[in-house]
C-alpha positions, 0 to 999 in steps of 0.5 A: 500500500502507498505510504507517506514519509517525510524526506530529509533535506537534500536531493531525492531522485524519484523514478518509476520504482520505490525510493528504496532500494536505490536503483543504479539509475537513481544513484547515477542521476544523484551522482550527476547532481553532486555539488548542486548546492553550489550551483548558481540559483539562476542556473539551477533549473537549466542544469537540472534539466540537462541532467534529466534529458540525458540518454546516458545509462549508468555504467553499472546498469543491469537487470540482473535479479529483476523479474524481466530483462530490460534494455540498458537504455531504459536506465538513462534519465531520459528513455526512448526504448521501444515500449519504454519511454520518458513521458514527463519530468518534474523538478521540485525545489523546496525552500529550506524555510518550510513556509514558502511553497515549492517551486515546481517545474514540469516537462509534459513530454520527454525532457530532451525535447520538451521545455520545463514550464513553471507550474508552482501555481498548481500548489497554491492552497486553493488547488491542494487537497486537505 
């Protein structure tokens, strides 16, 4: 059953699998984000977009131990592999103060071909569920 859990401050990479155990894909993407705190704020979304549109799979990607074998290309951040493919991507920047709404950017399509749009207004109180 789905469960809600609080995440500590930091970078979290969510894909089409649970957060834990961390997959090679999520770990590879997180490694590309090392040093993110030092990135200039004005460049943050653009640099995150560059990571999310990458077609480079992790060198250690393997479907060993999985129910079925996956093409290695499906382990990249942006996937175009037959029936598998990235349909969208989202960047959520949560302010440290906890009182300000997160900045939300979404690509309604593969991030390699779709620009991110600011969608923060979707999180305004009138649009949230209690």
